[in-house]
C-alpha positions as CSV (number, residue, x, y, z in Angstrom):
1,X,156.9,25.7,82.1
2,X,157.7,26.6,78.9
3,X,155.3,29.0,76.2
4,X,154.7,27.7,72.8
5,X,154.2,31.5,71.6
6,X,154.0,35.2,72.5
7,X,150.4,34.8,72.7
8,X,150.9,32.5,75.3
9,X,151.9,35.1,77.5
10,X,149.1,36.8,77.1
11,X,146.8,34.5,78.1
12,X,149.2,34.4,80.8
13,X,148.8,37.6,82.0
14,X,144.9,37.1,81.0
15,X,145.0,34.1,83.6
16,X,146.8,36.2,86.5
17,X,143.9,39.3,85.6
18,X,141.0,36.5,85.7
19,X,142.2,35.0,89.4
20,X,142.5,38.0,90.4
21,X,139.8,40.5,92.0
22,X,138.3,42.1,88.1
23,X,139.9,46.3,88.4
24,X,140.2,47.9,85.5
25,X,144.0,47.9,86.1
26,X,146.3,44.5,87.0
27,X,150.1,45.3,88.1
28,X,152.4,42.6,86.2
29,X,155.0,41.3,89.1
30,X,157.8,40.9,86.3
31,X,159.3,43.3,84.1
32,X,159.5,42.1,80.2
33,X,162.6,40.5,80.5
34,X,162.1,38.3,83.6
35,X,158.7,37.0,81.7
36,X,160.7,35.9,78.7
37,X,163.0,34.2,80.6
38,X,160.0,32.5,82.9
39,X,158.2,31.6,79.7
40,X,161.6,30.5,76.9
41,X,161.2,32.9,75.2
42,X,163.4,36.2,73.8
43,X,162.1,40.1,75.1
44,X,161.1,41.4,71.7
45,X,158.9,37.9,71.3
46,X,157.4,39.0,74.8
47,X,156.7,42.6,73.6
48,X,155.0,41.8,70.3
49,X,151.4,40.4,72.2
50,X,151.3,44.0,74.5
51,X,151.9,46.4,71.4
52,X,149.4,44.8,69.1
53,X,146.9,45.1,72.2
54,X,147.8,48.6,72.2
55,X,147.3,49.3,68.8
56,X,143.6,47.3,69.0
57,X,142.6,49.6,71.9
58,X,142.6,46.3,74.0
59,X,144.9,47.4,76.5
60,X,146.7,50.1,77.9
61,X,149.9,51.0,79.8
62,X,149.8,54.2,82.4
63,X,153.4,54.4,82.7
64,X,156.6,54.3,80.9
65,X,157.6,50.5,82.6
66,X,154.5,48.9,80.8
67,X,154.4,47.2,84.3
68,X,150.8,48.9,85.0
69,X,147.9,47.5,82.5
70,X,144.8,49.0,82.0
71,X,142.2,46.2,80.2
72,X,139.8,48.0,78.2
73,X,138.2,44.8,76.5
74,X,138.6,42.2,78.8
75,X,136.6,39.7,76.1
76,X,138.6,40.9,73.1
77,X,141.8,40.3,75.7
78,X,140.1,36.4,76.5
79,X,140.2,36.3,72.6
80,X,143.8,37.5,71.6
81,X,145.4,34.6,69.6
82,X,148.5,37.1,68.4
């Protein structure tokens, strides 16, 4: 699977969340480097979308590694097009 752009990364994360029990915190099974490799993107590209979402108060990251994601606004996350 190859992602077309960094937005696909966030849509993939949203899809993972949708399939799981809807809780406010989602733990990512992979780090940014692994996600980038899996999607065929650079680490920088994978990092842009979460940063924008954090700046817009759509998500927050309670840990420095950004492996846990607190979803603050599911509707805006679903509509995010980076």
